[in-house]
The first five atom37 places (N, CA, C, CB, O) and aatype in JSON, in Angstrom:
{
  "aatype": [12, 1, 11, 10, 10, 10, 10, 10, 15, 4, 7, 15, 10, 10, 10, 15, 19, 12, 15, 19, 10, 15, 4, 7, 16, 15, 8, 7, 5, 10, 11, 15, 9, 15, 9, 15, 14, 0, 0, 0, 16, 7, 5, 0, 11, 13, 16, 0, 16, 7, 0, 18, 15, 3, 7, 15, 2, 19, 15, 15, 10, 0, 19, 10, 17, 15, 5, 7, 2, 14, 17, 19, 12, 15, 3, 19, 19, 14, 6, 7, 9, 16, 19, 15, 14, 15, 7, 19, 0, 15, 4, 2, 14, 19, 19, 7, 16, 13, 16, 19, 6, 0, 16, 0, 14, 19, 3, 14, 8, 9, 14, 19, 15, 5, 12, 3, 10, 16, 16, 14, 5, 19, 8, 7, 16, 0, 1, 10, 16, 4, 14],
  "atom_mask": [
    [1, 1, 1, 1, 1],
    [1, 1, 1, 1, 1],
    [1, 1, 1, 1, 1],
    [1, 1, 1, 1, 1],
    [1, 1, 1, 1, 1],
    [1, 1, 1, 1, 1],
    [1, 1, 1, 1, 1],
    [1, 1, 1, 1, 1],
    [1, 1, 1, 1, 1],
    [1, 1, 1, 1, 1],
    [1, 1, 1, 0, 1],
    [1, 1, 1, 1, 1],
    [1, 1, 1, 1, 1],
    [1, 1, 1, 1, 1],
    [1, 1, 1, 1, 1],
    [1, 1, 1, 1, 1],
    [1, 1, 1, 1, 1],
    [1, 1, 1, 1, 1],
    [1, 1, 1, 1, 1],
    [1, 1, 1, 1, 1],
    [1, 1, 1, 1, 1],
    [1, 1, 1, 1, 1],
    [1, 1, 1, 1, 1],
    [1, 1, 1, 0, 1],
    [1, 1, 1, 1, 1],
    [1, 1, 1, 1, 1],
    [1, 1, 1, 1, 1],
    [1, 1, 1, 0, 1],
    [1, 1, 1, 1, 1],
    [1, 1, 1, 1, 1],
    [1, 1, 1, 1, 1],
    [1, 1, 1, 1, 1],
    [1, 1, 1, 1, 1],
    [1, 1, 1, 1, 1],
    [1, 1, 1, 1, 1],
    [1, 1, 1, 1, 1],
    [1, 1, 1, 1, 1],
    [1, 1, 1, 1, 1],
    [1, 1, 1, 1, 1],
    [1, 1, 1, 1, 1],
    [1, 1, 1, 1, 1],
    [1, 1, 1, 0, 1],
    [1, 1, 1, 1, 1],
    [1, 1, 1, 1, 1],
    [1, 1, 1, 1, 1],
    [1, 1, 1, 1, 1],
    [1, 1, 1, 1, 1],
    [1, 1, 1, 1, 1],
    [1, 1, 1, 1, 1],
    [1, 1, 1, 0, 1],
    [1, 1, 1, 1, 1],
    [1, 1, 1, 1, 1],
    [1, 1, 1, 1, 1],
    [1, 1, 1, 1, 1],
    [1, 1, 1, 0, 1],
    [1, 1, 1, 1, 1],
    [1, 1, 1, 1, 1],
    [1, 1, 1, 1, 1],
    [1, 1, 1, 1, 1],
    [1, 1, 1, 1, 1],
    [1, 1, 1, 1, 1],
    [1, 1, 1, 1, 1],
    [1, 1, 1, 1, 1],
    [1, 1, 1, 1, 1],
    [1, 1, 1, 1, 1],
    [1, 1, 1, 1, 1],
    [1, 1, 1, 1, 1],
    [1, 1, 1, 0, 1],
    [1, 1, 1, 1, 1],
    [1, 1, 1, 1, 1],
    [1, 1, 1, 1, 1],
    [1, 1, 1, 1, 1],
    [1, 1, 1, 1, 1],
    [1, 1, 1, 1, 1],
    [1, 1, 1, 1, 1],
    [1, 1, 1, 1, 1],
    [1, 1, 1, 1, 1],
    [1, 1, 1, 1, 1],
    [1, 1, 1, 1, 1],
    [1, 1, 1, 0, 1],
    [1, 1, 1, 1, 1],
    [1, 1, 1, 1, 1],
    [1, 1, 1, 1, 1],
    [1, 1, 1, 1, 1],
    [1, 1, 1, 1, 1],
    [1, 1, 1, 1, 1],
    [1, 1, 1, 0, 1],
    [1, 1, 1, 1, 1],
    [1, 1, 1, 1, 1],
    [1, 1, 1, 1, 1],
    [1, 1, 1, 1, 1],
    [1, 1, 1, 1, 1],
    [1, 1, 1, 1, 1],
    [1, 1, 1, 1, 1],
    [1, 1, 1, 1, 1],
    [1, 1, 1, 0, 1],
    [1, 1, 1, 1, 1],
    [1, 1, 1, 1, 1],
    [1, 1, 1, 1, 1],
    [1, 1, 1, 1, 1],
    [1, 1, 1, 1, 1],
    [1, 1, 1, 1, 1],
    [1, 1, 1, 1, 1],
    [1, 1, 1, 1, 1],
    [1, 1, 1, 1, 1],
    [1, 1, 1, 1, 1],
    [1, 1, 1, 1, 1],
    [1, 1, 1, 1, 1],
    [1, 1, 1, 1, 1],
    [1, 1, 1, 1, 1],
    [1, 1, 1, 1, 1],
    [1, 1, 1, 1, 1],
    [1, 1, 1, 1, 1],
    [1, 1, 1, 1, 1],
    [1, 1, 1, 1, 1],
    [1, 1, 1, 1, 1],
    [1, 1, 1, 1, 1],
    [1, 1, 1, 1, 1],
    [1, 1, 1, 1, 1],
    [1, 1, 1, 1, 1],
    [1, 1, 1, 1, 1],
    [1, 1, 1, 1, 1],
    [1, 1, 1, 1, 1],
    [1, 1, 1, 0, 1],
    [1, 1, 1, 1, 1],
    [1, 1, 1, 1, 1],
    [1, 1, 1, 1, 1],
    [1, 1, 1, 1, 1],
    [1, 1, 1, 1, 1],
    [1, 1, 1, 1, 1],
    [1, 1, 1, 1, 1]
  ],
  "atom_positions": [
    [[62.97, 102.18, 71.22], [62.85, 102.04, 72.65], [62.83, 100.57, 73.05], [61.6, 102.76, 73.14], [63.44, 100.16, 74.04]],
    [[62.09, 99.79, 72.26], [61.98, 98.37, 72.55], [63.34, 97.68, 72.42], [60.96, 97.7, 71.62], [63.68, 96.82, 73.23]],
    [[64.13, 98.07, 71.4], [65.46, 97.49, 71.2], [66.38, 97.85, 72.36], [66.06, 97.97, 69.86], [67.18, 97.03, 72.81]],
    [[66.27, 99.08, 72.83], [67.1, 99.51, 73.95], [66.76, 98.72, 75.21], [66.92, 101.02, 74.21], [67.65, 98.3, 75.94]],
    [[65.47, 98.51, 75.46], [65.04, 97.73, 76.61], [65.52, 96.29, 76.52], [63.51, 97.77, 76.73], [65.96, 95.71, 77.51]],
    [[65.44, 95.71, 75.32], [65.93, 94.35, 75.1], [67.44, 94.28, 75.31], [65.57, 93.87, 73.68], [67.93, 93.35, 75.94]],
    [[68.17, 95.25, 74.8], [69.62, 95.3, 74.96], [70.0, 95.42, 76.43], [70.21, 96.47, 74.15], [70.91, 94.73, 76.89]],
    [[69.32, 96.29, 77.17], [69.61, 96.44, 78.6], [69.29, 95.17, 79.37], [68.83, 97.62, 79.18], [70.03, 94.79, 80.28]],
    [[68.2, 94.51, 79.04], [67.82, 93.26, 79.71], [68.85, 92.17, 79.46], [66.43, 92.8, 79.24], [69.25, 91.46, 80.38]],
    [[69.27, 92.04, 78.2], [70.28, 91.03, 77.86], [71.62, 91.33, 78.55], [70.48, 90.96, 76.33], [72.29, 90.43, 79.04]],
    [[72.0, 92.6, 78.56], [73.24, 92.99, 79.22], [73.2, 92.7, 80.71], [0.0, 0.0, 0.0], [74.18, 92.23, 81.28]],
    [[72.08, 92.98, 81.33], [71.91, 92.72, 82.76], [71.97, 91.23, 83.05], [70.59, 93.3, 83.25], [72.58, 90.8, 84.03]],
    [[71.33, 90.44, 82.2], [71.35, 88.98, 82.36], [72.77, 88.45, 82.21], [70.42, 88.31, 81.33], [73.19, 87.59, 82.99]],
    [[73.5, 88.95, 81.23], [74.87, 88.52, 81.01], [75.75, 88.84, 82.22], [75.44, 89.18, 79.75], [76.54, 88.0, 82.64]],
    [[75.63, 90.02, 82.77], [76.4, 90.4, 83.96], [76.04, 89.52, 85.16], [76.15, 91.86, 84.31], [76.92, 89.14, 85.93]],
    [[74.76, 89.2, 85.3], [74.33, 88.33, 86.41], [74.94, 86.94, 86.28], [72.81, 88.22, 86.45], [75.42, 86.38, 87.26]],
    [[74.92, 86.39, 85.07], [75.48, 85.06, 84.84], [76.98, 85.08, 85.11], [75.21, 84.59, 83.4], [77.48, 84.16, 85.75]],
    [[77.69, 86.08, 84.64], [79.13, 86.17, 84.87], [79.44, 86.28, 86.36], [79.72, 87.36, 84.11], [80.41, 85.69, 86.83]],
    [[78.64, 87.02, 87.08], [78.84, 87.18, 88.51], [78.64, 85.87, 89.24], [77.88, 88.23, 89.06], [79.44, 85.53, 90.12]],
    [[77.62, 85.13, 88.9], [77.36, 83.83, 89.53], [78.46, 82.85, 89.21], [76.01, 83.27, 89.09], [78.91, 82.12, 90.1]],
    [[78.91, 82.81, 87.97], [79.96, 81.88, 87.57], [81.28, 82.18, 88.26], [80.14, 81.92, 86.08], [82.04, 81.26, 88.56]],
    [[81.56, 83.43, 88.52], [82.84, 83.77, 89.14], [82.82, 83.6, 90.65], [83.2, 85.19, 88.8], [83.89, 83.54, 91.27]],
    [[81.66, 83.5, 91.27], [81.58, 83.44, 92.74], [82.21, 82.19, 93.31], [80.15, 83.51, 93.17], [82.96, 82.29, 94.28]],
    [[81.95, 81.03, 92.77], [82.41, 79.8, 93.38], [83.82, 79.4, 93.02], [0.0, 0.0, 0.0], [84.26, 78.33, 93.44]],
    [[84.53, 80.2, 92.27], [85.83, 79.76, 91.78], [86.99, 80.2, 92.65], [86.03, 80.26, 90.41], [88.09, 79.66, 92.49]],
    [[86.82, 81.12, 93.54], [87.93, 81.59, 94.36], [87.74, 81.15, 95.8], [88.04, 83.12, 94.28], [86.69, 81.35, 96.41]],
    [[88.79, 80.54, 96.34], [88.74, 80.05, 97.72], [89.72, 80.79, 98.62], [89.03, 78.56, 97.75], [89.91, 80.39, 99.77]],
    [[90.34, 81.82, 98.14], [91.42, 82.42, 98.9], [92.67, 81.62, 98.64], [0.0, 0.0, 0.0], [92.8, 81.0, 97.58]],
    [[93.59, 81.62, 99.58], [94.84, 80.88, 99.41], [94.77, 79.53, 100.11], [96.03, 81.7, 99.95], [94.13, 79.39, 101.15]],
    [[95.44, 78.55, 99.52], [95.52, 77.22, 100.12], [96.42, 77.32, 101.36], [96.08, 76.17, 99.1], [97.55, 77.77, 101.27]],
    [[95.89, 76.88, 102.51], [96.63, 76.96, 103.77], [97.22, 75.62, 104.19], [95.73, 77.48, 104.87], [98.32, 75.57, 104.74]],
    [[96.49, 74.52, 103.93], [97.0, 73.21, 104.35], [96.38, 72.11, 103.49], [96.7, 72.95, 105.84], [95.34, 72.29, 102.86]],
    [[97.06, 70.97, 103.5], [96.59, 69.77, 102.81], [96.58, 68.63, 103.81], [97.48, 69.43, 101.56], [97.58, 68.37, 104.48]],
    [[95.45, 67.94, 103.91], [95.39, 66.73, 104.71], [95.18, 65.56, 103.76], [94.25, 66.79, 105.79], [94.48, 65.67, 102.76]],
    [[95.81, 64.44, 104.1], [95.75, 63.25, 103.26], [95.02, 62.16, 104.01], [97.16, 62.78, 102.84], [95.22, 61.96, 105.21]],
    [[94.17, 61.45, 103.27], [93.42, 60.34, 103.84], [93.67, 59.1, 103.0], [91.9, 60.66, 103.92], [93.58, 59.18, 101.77]],
    [[93.98, 57.97, 103.59], [94.25, 57.77, 105.0], [95.6, 58.37, 105.38], [94.21, 56.27, 105.35], [96.47, 58.56, 104.52]],
    [[95.77, 58.65, 106.65], [97.03, 59.23, 107.13], [98.15, 58.19, 107.12], [96.85, 59.79, 108.55], [99.33, 58.54, 106.99]],
    [[97.79, 56.93, 107.26], [98.76, 55.84, 107.23], [98.09, 54.6, 106.65], [99.33, 55.55, 108.66], [96.9, 54.35, 106.88]],
    [[98.87, 53.83, 105.88], [98.34, 52.61, 105.27], [99.46, 51.59, 105.17], [97.73, 52.91, 103.86], [100.63, 51.91, 105.33]],
    [[99.07, 50.35, 104.9], [100.03, 49.26, 104.75], [99.79, 48.59, 103.41], [99.92, 48.23, 105.92], [98.65, 48.33, 103.03]],
    [[100.88, 48.31, 102.69], [100.79, 47.59, 101.42], [100.51, 48.5, 100.25], [0.0, 0.0, 0.0], [101.43, 49.12, 99.72]],
    [[99.26, 48.6, 99.85], [98.86, 49.48, 98.75], [97.66, 50.29, 99.22], [98.51, 48.66, 97.45], [96.81, 49.79, 99.95]],
    [[97.6, 51.56, 98.8], [96.49, 52.41, 99.22], [96.21, 53.48, 98.18], [96.79, 53.07, 100.59], [97.09, 53.9, 97.43]],
    [[94.96, 53.91, 98.15], [94.54, 55.04, 97.33], [94.42, 56.23, 98.28], [93.16, 54.75, 96.56], [93.52, 56.27, 99.12]],
    [[95.32, 57.19, 98.14], [95.31, 58.38, 98.98], [94.51, 59.49, 98.3], [96.76, 58.86, 99.27], [94.5, 59.6, 97.08]],
    [[93.83, 60.29, 99.1], [93.13, 61.48, 98.6], [93.56, 62.68, 99.42], [91.59, 61.29, 98.65], [93.85, 62.56, 100.61]],
    [[93.58, 63.83, 98.76], [94.0, 65.06, 99.42], [92.82, 66.01, 99.56], [95.15, 65.75, 98.63], [92.0, 66.14, 98.65]],
    [[92.74, 66.66, 100.72], [91.73, 67.68, 100.96], [92.46, 68.98, 101.29], [90.76, 67.27, 102.12], [93.36, 69.0, 102.14]],
    [[92.07, 70.05, 100.61], [92.71, 71.34, 100.82], [91.87, 72.25, 101.69], [0.0, 0.0, 0.0], [90.65, 72.33, 101.52]],
    [[92.5, 72.93, 102.63], [91.84, 73.93, 103.48], [92.31, 75.31, 103.03], [92.15, 73.69, 105.02], [93.51, 75.56, 102.93]],
    [[91.35, 76.21, 102.75], [91.65, 77.52, 102.21], [91.47, 78.62, 103.24], [90.78, 77.8, 101.01], [90.8, 78.43, 104.26]],
    [[92.07, 79.78, 102.97], [92.04, 80.92, 103.89], [90.63, 81.47, 104.11], [92.93, 82.02, 103.37], [90.39, 82.15, 105.11]],
    [[89.7, 81.19, 103.21], [88.33, 81.67, 103.41], [87.48, 80.69, 104.23], [87.66, 81.91, 102.06], [86.28, 80.89, 104.41]],
    [[88.12, 79.62, 104.73], [87.42, 78.63, 105.56], [86.83, 77.48, 104.78], [0.0, 0.0, 0.0], [86.29, 76.55, 105.38]],
    [[86.92, 77.5, 103.46], [86.36, 76.41, 102.67], [87.35, 75.25, 102.57], [85.99, 76.9, 101.26], [88.56, 75.42, 102.76]],
    [[86.82, 74.07, 102.27], [87.62, 72.87, 102.06], [87.27, 72.3, 100.7], [87.38, 71.82, 103.18], [86.12, 72.36, 100.26]],
    [[88.28, 71.75, 100.02], [88.07, 71.11, 98.73], [88.54, 69.67, 98.85], [88.82, 71.87, 97.58], [89.73, 69.42, 99.06]],
    [[87.6, 68.73, 98.7], [87.94, 67.31, 98.7], [88.45, 66.93, 97.33], [86.72, 66.44, 99.1], [88.15, 67.59, 96.33]],
    [[89.22, 65.87, 97.29], [89.83, 65.41, 96.03], [90.58, 66.55, 95.34], [88.75, 64.84, 95.08], [90.42, 66.78, 94.14]],
    [[91.38, 67.25, 96.12], [92.18, 68.36, 95.64], [93.18, 67.87, 94.59], [92.93, 69.05, 96.81], [93.79, 66.81, 94.76]],
    [[93.34, 68.61, 93.5], [94.34, 68.28, 92.49], [95.72, 68.57, 93.07], [94.11, 69.09, 91.16], [96.02, 69.71, 93.45]],
    [[96.56, 67.54, 93.15], [97.89, 67.68, 93.74], [98.91, 66.91, 92.91], [97.9, 67.17, 95.2], [98.56, 66.1, 92.06]],
    [[100.16, 67.19, 93.18], [101.28, 66.42, 92.64], [101.62, 65.39, 93.71], [102.52, 67.33, 92.27], [102.04, 65.75, 94.81]],
    [[101.45, 64.1, 93.39], [101.77, 63.02, 94.34], [103.21, 62.59, 94.14], [100.8, 61.81, 94.17], [103.68, 62.52, 93.0]],
    [[103.91, 62.3, 95.23], [105.29, 61.85, 95.14], [105.69, 61.07, 96.38], [106.23, 63.04, 94.93], [105.0, 61.09, 97.4]],
    [[106.83, 60.39, 96.27], [107.45, 59.78, 97.44], [108.39, 60.83, 98.0], [108.21, 58.43, 97.09], [109.45, 61.08, 97.42]],
    [[108.02, 61.44, 99.11], [108.83, 62.51, 99.68], [108.71, 63.79, 98.87], [0.0, 0.0, 0.0], [107.77, 63.96, 98.1]],
    [[109.66, 64.68, 99.05], [109.65, 65.99, 98.4], [109.8, 65.85, 96.89], [110.78, 66.88, 98.97], [110.77, 65.24, 96.43]],
    [[108.85, 66.38, 96.1], [108.93, 66.21, 94.65], [110.04, 67.02, 93.98], [107.62, 66.59, 94.04], [110.34, 66.79, 92.81]],
    [[110.64, 67.96, 94.7], [111.64, 68.82, 94.08], [113.07, 68.41, 94.39], [111.43, 70.24, 94.52], [114.01, 69.03, 93.9]],
    [[113.25, 67.36, 95.2], [114.59, 66.88, 95.5], [115.02, 65.93, 94.39], [114.64, 66.18, 96.9], [114.42, 64.88, 94.19]],
    [[116.05, 66.32, 93.68], [116.56, 65.5, 92.59], [117.74, 64.68, 93.08], [116.97, 66.37, 91.38], [118.53, 65.12, 93.92]],
    [[117.84, 63.48, 92.55], [118.95, 62.61, 92.92], [119.44, 61.9, 91.66], [118.53, 61.58, 94.02], [118.65, 61.62, 90.75]],
    [[120.74, 61.6, 91.62], [121.28, 60.84, 90.49], [120.84, 59.38, 90.55], [122.83, 60.93, 90.47], [120.8, 58.69, 89.54]],
    [[120.51, 58.93, 91.74], [120.1, 57.56, 91.94], [118.62, 57.55, 92.3], [120.96, 56.87, 93.05], [118.18, 58.28, 93.19]],
    [[117.85, 56.72, 91.6], [116.44, 56.6, 91.91], [116.33, 55.84, 93.23], [115.64, 55.88, 90.76], [116.83, 54.72, 93.33]],
    [[115.68, 56.44, 94.25], [115.61, 55.77, 95.54], [114.7, 54.54, 95.5], [115.13, 56.74, 96.61], [113.67, 54.53, 94.83]],
    [[115.12, 53.52, 96.25], [114.24, 52.37, 96.4], [113.07, 52.8, 97.25], [114.98, 51.15, 97.03], [113.19, 53.7, 98.09]],
    [[111.97, 52.19, 97.04], [110.82, 52.55, 97.85], [109.53, 52.23, 97.16], [0.0, 0.0, 0.0], [109.36, 51.17, 96.56]],
    [[108.63, 53.14, 97.26], [107.28, 52.95, 96.77], [107.09, 53.65, 95.42], [106.26, 53.46, 97.79], [107.9, 54.49, 95.02]],
    [[106.01, 53.3, 94.76], [105.61, 54.05, 93.57], [104.3, 54.75, 93.92], [105.46, 53.12, 92.31], [103.44, 54.19, 94.6]],
    [[104.17, 55.98, 93.44], [102.96, 56.75, 93.68], [102.47, 57.25, 92.31], [103.22, 57.96, 94.68], [103.18, 57.98, 91.62]],
    [[101.26, 56.86, 91.94], [100.71, 57.25, 90.65], [100.2, 58.69, 90.71], [99.57, 56.29, 90.22], [100.01, 59.24, 91.79]],
    [[99.98, 59.3, 89.55], [99.41, 60.67, 89.52], [98.03, 60.76, 90.18], [99.31, 61.16, 88.09], [97.61, 61.85, 90.56]],
    [[97.33, 59.63, 90.31], [96.01, 59.66, 90.94], [96.05, 59.36, 92.44], [95.1, 58.66, 90.26], [95.01, 59.3, 93.08]],
    [[97.25, 59.17, 93.0], [97.38, 58.97, 94.44], [97.4, 57.53, 94.9], [0.0, 0.0, 0.0], [97.28, 57.27, 96.09]],
    [[97.55, 56.58, 93.97], [97.66, 55.18, 94.36], [99.12, 54.88, 94.64], [97.08, 54.22, 93.25], [99.97, 55.02, 93.76]],
    [[99.4, 54.46, 95.87], [100.77, 54.14, 96.27], [100.87, 52.64, 96.52], [101.2, 54.94, 97.55], [99.97, 52.03, 97.1]],
    [[101.97, 52.06, 96.06], [102.17, 50.63, 96.27], [103.63, 50.35, 96.55], [101.69, 49.83, 95.04], [104.53, 51.09, 96.15]],
    [[103.84, 49.25, 97.24], [105.18, 48.85, 97.64], [105.91, 48.18, 96.49], [105.14, 47.92, 98.85], [105.33, 47.38, 95.75]],
    [[107.18, 48.53, 96.34], [108.07, 47.77, 95.48], [108.61, 46.66, 96.37], [109.24, 48.67, 94.86], [108.25, 46.6, 97.54]],
    [[109.44, 45.8, 95.86], [109.94, 44.74, 96.74], [110.93, 45.26, 97.78], [110.59, 43.64, 95.91], [112.11, 44.89, 97.78]],
    [[110.44, 46.12, 98.68], [111.24, 46.66, 99.77], [110.42, 46.59, 101.05], [111.7, 48.12, 99.48], [109.2, 46.41, 101.01]],
    [[111.09, 46.73, 102.16], [110.43, 46.74, 103.46], [110.77, 48.06, 104.13], [110.88, 45.5, 104.34], [111.91, 48.53, 104.06]],
    [[109.78, 48.66, 104.77], [110.02, 49.91, 105.47], [108.79, 50.8, 105.46], [0.0, 0.0, 0.0], [107.74, 50.42, 104.96]],
    [[108.97, 51.98, 106.03], [107.89, 52.97, 106.04], [108.35, 54.16, 105.22], [107.53, 53.39, 107.5], [109.46, 54.67, 105.4]],
    [[107.48, 54.61, 104.32], [107.82, 55.65, 103.36], [106.82, 56.8, 103.44], [107.86, 55.08, 101.95], [105.67, 56.61, 103.84]],
    [[107.29, 57.98, 103.06], [106.44, 59.16, 103.07], [105.79, 59.35, 101.7], [107.25, 60.42, 103.46], [106.45, 59.31, 100.67]],
    [[104.47, 59.54, 101.72], [103.72, 59.91, 100.53], [103.41, 61.38, 100.68], [102.4, 59.03, 100.35], [102.87, 61.81, 101.71]],
    [[103.75, 62.17, 99.66], [103.57, 63.62, 99.77], [102.64, 64.13, 98.68], [104.92, 64.33, 99.7], [102.73, 63.74, 97.51]],
    [[101.74, 65.03, 99.08], [100.85, 65.73, 98.16], [101.26, 67.2, 98.16], [99.33, 65.56, 98.55], [101.39, 67.8, 99.23]],
    [[101.46, 67.77, 96.98], [101.92, 69.15, 96.85], [100.97, 69.9, 95.92], [103.38, 69.21, 96.32], [100.6, 69.4, 94.86]],
    [[100.57, 71.11, 96.32], [99.7, 71.94, 95.51], [100.1, 73.4, 95.67], [98.21, 71.74, 95.89], [100.66, 73.78, 96.7]],
    [[99.83, 74.22, 94.66], [100.17, 75.65, 94.77], [99.26, 76.37, 95.76], [100.08, 76.32, 93.4], [98.09, 76.03, 95.9]],
    [[99.8, 77.37, 96.43], [99.05, 78.22, 97.36], [97.93, 78.94, 96.61], [99.98, 79.24, 98.05], [96.81, 79.06, 97.1]],
    [[98.24, 79.43, 95.41], [97.27, 80.15, 94.59], [96.41, 79.14, 93.83], [97.98, 81.13, 93.59], [96.93, 78.41, 92.99]],
    [[95.1, 79.08, 94.1], [94.25, 78.08, 93.44], [94.09, 78.31, 91.94], [92.9, 78.08, 94.09], [93.54, 77.45, 91.25]],
    [[94.55, 79.44, 91.42], [94.45, 79.69, 89.98], [95.64, 79.15, 89.21], [94.31, 81.17, 89.74], [95.64, 79.18, 87.97]],
    [[96.66, 78.66, 89.9], [97.83, 78.06, 89.24], [97.59, 76.56, 89.14], [99.16, 78.38, 90.02], [97.43, 75.89, 90.17]],
    [[97.58, 76.01, 87.93], [97.4, 74.56, 87.79], [98.61, 73.8, 88.34], [97.17, 74.18, 86.31], [99.73, 74.3, 88.29]],
    [[98.36, 72.62, 88.87], [99.42, 71.77, 89.4], [100.49, 71.53, 88.32], [98.85, 70.42, 89.92], [101.68, 71.49, 88.62]],
    [[100.06, 71.37, 87.09], [100.99, 71.09, 85.99], [101.96, 72.25, 85.72], [100.21, 70.78, 84.73], [102.97, 72.05, 85.06]],
    [[101.66, 73.44, 86.22], [102.54, 74.59, 86.0], [103.4, 74.93, 87.22], [101.71, 75.79, 85.62], [104.12, 75.92, 87.21]],
    [[103.32, 74.1, 88.27], [104.15, 74.33, 89.46], [105.61, 74.03, 89.14], [103.66, 73.45, 90.64], [105.92, 73.18, 88.3]],
    [[106.49, 74.74, 89.81], [107.9, 74.4, 89.8], [108.46, 74.69, 91.19], [108.68, 75.2, 88.7], [107.72, 75.05, 92.1]],
    [[109.73, 74.53, 91.34], [110.38, 74.7, 92.64], [110.11, 76.06, 93.27], [111.86, 74.51, 92.5], [110.06, 76.17, 94.49]],
    [[109.93, 77.11, 92.46], [109.76, 78.47, 92.99], [108.3, 78.84, 93.26], [110.36, 79.46, 92.03], [108.04, 79.9, 93.82]],
    [[107.36, 78.0, 92.87], [105.94, 78.28, 93.09], [105.62, 78.16, 94.58], [105.04, 77.3, 92.27], [105.93, 77.13, 95.18]],
    [[105.02, 79.19, 95.2], [104.6, 79.03, 96.6], [103.62, 77.85, 96.69], [103.94, 80.36, 97.14], [102.64, 77.78, 95.96]],
    [[103.91, 76.94, 97.6], [103.14, 75.71, 97.66], [102.94, 75.2, 99.08], [103.8, 74.66, 96.84], [103.6, 75.64, 100.02]],
    [[102.01, 74.27, 99.19], [101.66, 73.64, 100.46], [101.85, 72.14, 100.28], [100.19, 73.99, 100.92], [101.59, 71.59, 99.21]],
    [[102.29, 71.48, 101.35], [102.53, 70.03, 101.31], [101.71, 69.35, 102.4], [104.04, 69.69, 101.47], [101.47, 69.92, 103.47]],
    [[101.31, 68.14, 102.11], [100.69, 67.28, 103.11], [101.35, 65.93, 103.01], [0.0, 0.0, 0.0], [101.79, 65.54, 101.92]],
    [[101.44, 65.2, 104.12], [102.12, 63.9, 104.08], [101.29, 62.81, 104.73], [103.47, 63.99, 104.75], [100.46, 63.06, 105.6]],
    [[101.56, 61.6, 104.28], [101.0, 60.39, 104.87], [102.11, 59.34, 104.86], [99.71, 59.89, 104.07], [103.19, 59.57, 104.32]],
    [[101.84, 58.2, 105.45], [102.84, 57.13, 105.53], [102.3, 55.87, 104.88], [103.23, 56.85, 107.0], [101.13, 55.52, 105.04]],
    [[103.19, 55.18, 104.15], [102.88, 53.87, 103.61], [103.92, 52.89, 104.14], [102.85, 53.89, 102.04], [105.12, 53.06, 103.91]],
    [[103.45, 51.87, 104.85], [104.33, 50.85, 105.39], [104.32, 49.65, 104.46], [103.9, 50.44, 106.83], [103.27, 49.13, 104.1]],
    [[105.51, 49.22, 104.08], [105.67, 48.05, 103.22], [106.17, 46.89, 104.07], [106.64, 48.33, 102.04], [107.29, 46.92, 104.58]],
    [[105.33, 45.88, 104.23], [105.7, 44.76, 105.12], [106.8, 43.87, 104.56], [104.48, 43.91, 105.41], [107.2, 42.9, 105.2]]
  ]
}
């Protein structure tokens, strides 16, 4: 009887822990991405915040950073800015205003590293002006 009571207590505790751990991991679907700062000059560290269908927001959202659309391929590398995987954008020796884009999957369970052109995704943009 004592072993059964211990087994039931441990099982109940395990289910409780699993329930708590699973609660904070789902945000619904990603609806939009905002980038901060919205515009910068020279060099800037951009951060992305994701807004989800359940009303929650995630700061420092994991995104794919790029100059413009990350899925547009070209035979010629466009002149412009460089954007690091961590969101640091800087001017090359060019003048102009360029788009910095953050892209993330709609489904929060899909890692950014597994996105491709066919993955449902959300984009956010900011501007970097190179003087």
